[in-house]
KEPA-162065 format. One record per residue (C-alpha): residue in three letters; z negated, x, y negated. Coordinates in steps of 0.02 Angstrom, whole numbers, padded with zeros to 5 digits, always signed. Example, Ala and Ser with C-alpha at 12.3 -4.5 7.8 and 13.67 -1.06 7.14 Angstrom:
<atoms>
ala-00390+00615+00225ser-00357+00684+00053
</atoms>
This chain:
<atoms>
met+00000+00000+00000thr+00033+00057-00176glu-00105+00078-00306lys-00037-00074-00398gln-00051-00180-00240leu-00227-00117-00205leu-00284-00160-00381lys-00234-00341-00346ile-00357-00350-00200lys-00507-00429-00283thr-00576-00555-00158phe-00620-00553+00026ser-00480-00677+00054asp-00359-00548-00023val-00427-00416+00098cys-00403-00530+00248lys-00226-00570+00195ala-00185-00385+00172gln-00262-00339+00340gly-00195-00488+00438lys-00369-00556+00476asp-00441-00731+00473val-00576-00754+00340asn-00665-00878+00456asp-00704-00738+00579tyr-00823-00666+00448lys-00929-00819+00407thr-01117-00807+00411ser-01231-00954+00446lys-01417-00989+00439arg-01400-01055+00617lys-01357-00879+00677lys-01487-00744+00705ala-01512-00630+00554trp-01458-00475+00652leu-01293-00560+00695asn-01264-00608+00513ala-01304-00429+00460ala-01177-00363+00587ile-01045-00485+00524cys-01077-00430+00345leu-01062-00246+00391arg-00896-00282+00481lys-00842-00372+00322leu-00885-00221+00213lys-00793-00103+00330leu-00641-00218+00326ile-00647-00218+00136cys-00637-00027+00136gln-00489-00017+00256pro-00345-00054+00136phe-00419+00066+00008asn-00427+00204+00139gly-00243+00184+00181lys-00203+00264+00348gly-00357+00376+00340lys-00516+00338+00436pro-00690+00399+00393asn-00748+00518+00529ile-00935+00551+00529ala-00909+00702+00644asp-00791+00785+00518thr-00904+00887+00404glu-00756+00936+00294gln-00705+00757+00255arg-00783+00682+00100lys-00836+00502+00117tyr-00881+00402-00038tyr-00986+00246-00058pro-01061+00149-00202trp-01241+00192-00240ala-01323+00039-00313trp-01490+00002-00392ile-01574-00159-00337lys-01625-00268-00483glu-01715-00432-00495gln-01618-00592-00523gly-01669-00729-00641pro-01768-00885-00589gly-01676-01016-00489asn-01569-00888-00398ser-01565-00908-00209arg-01582-00720-00184pro-01719-00617-00264phe-01611-00465-00300gly-01443-00405-00360phe-01351-00242-00382arg-01285-00136-00519leu-01179+00016-00485ala-01274+00176-00522tyr-01142+00303-00472cys-01023+00354-00336asp-01096+00471-00206tyr-01025+00558-00056asp-01091+00623+00107tyr-00991+00747+00208asp-01114+00835+00322his-01233+00703+00389ser-01278+00520+00385his-01449+00460+00330ser-01506+00344+00468tyr-01627+00253+00355leu-01480+00186+00255gly-01390+00119+00408ala-01204+00122+00432arg-01103+00143+00273pro-00936+00067+00228tyr-00858+00232+00173leu-00710+00255+00057leu-00606+00412+00069asp-00561+00420-00116ser-00690+00410-00255lys-00571+00320-00372trp-00591+00159-00270val-00781+00151-00266gln-00803+00062-00432his-00660-00060-00398val-00730-00105-00226phe-00908-00121-00288glu-00867-00225-00441asn-00752-00344-00347phe-00854-00358-00188arg-01031-00353-00255glu-01072-00520-00173glu-01024-00451-00003phe-01140-00301-00028glu-01280-00420-00082glu-01249-00533+00068trp-01262-00384+00186leu-01424-00326+00105tyr-01495-00503+00115trp-01461-00523+00302glu-01509-00343+00342asn-01677-00376+00257met-01696-00539+00353thr-01680-00446+00520phe-01846-00363+00482gln-01928-00533+00455glu-01855-00621+00607gly-01993-00573+00726glu-02133-00636+00615
</atoms>
């Protein structure tokens, strides 16, 4: 895809269309277990990154390959919001020699120029993943 085509990808529906996927395969539901919703959200984030990575694939074992991801600060939302947090982009970071297990799997981008575009257009998807990932810790209580 050209840069112009990639810049037009601004919704998850656009991603699915570009990747030949069905948006309904990525639906979360309160009837599903939180861990399953978290897994669906992570698959969604990885799918979002695919068109922006072109033919390249992030390879955790490749210590020479730079892998970029948005680094976001969690902030409180206003009253009446269904979720108690939100994100704002702090900066783009990269990790090329190891993965921090306490952060979980990351939806890596191979080019830093796409980090801001992906984060700004798909912030809700990042928030949804964080919400369900947090809920997995509360499921057993």
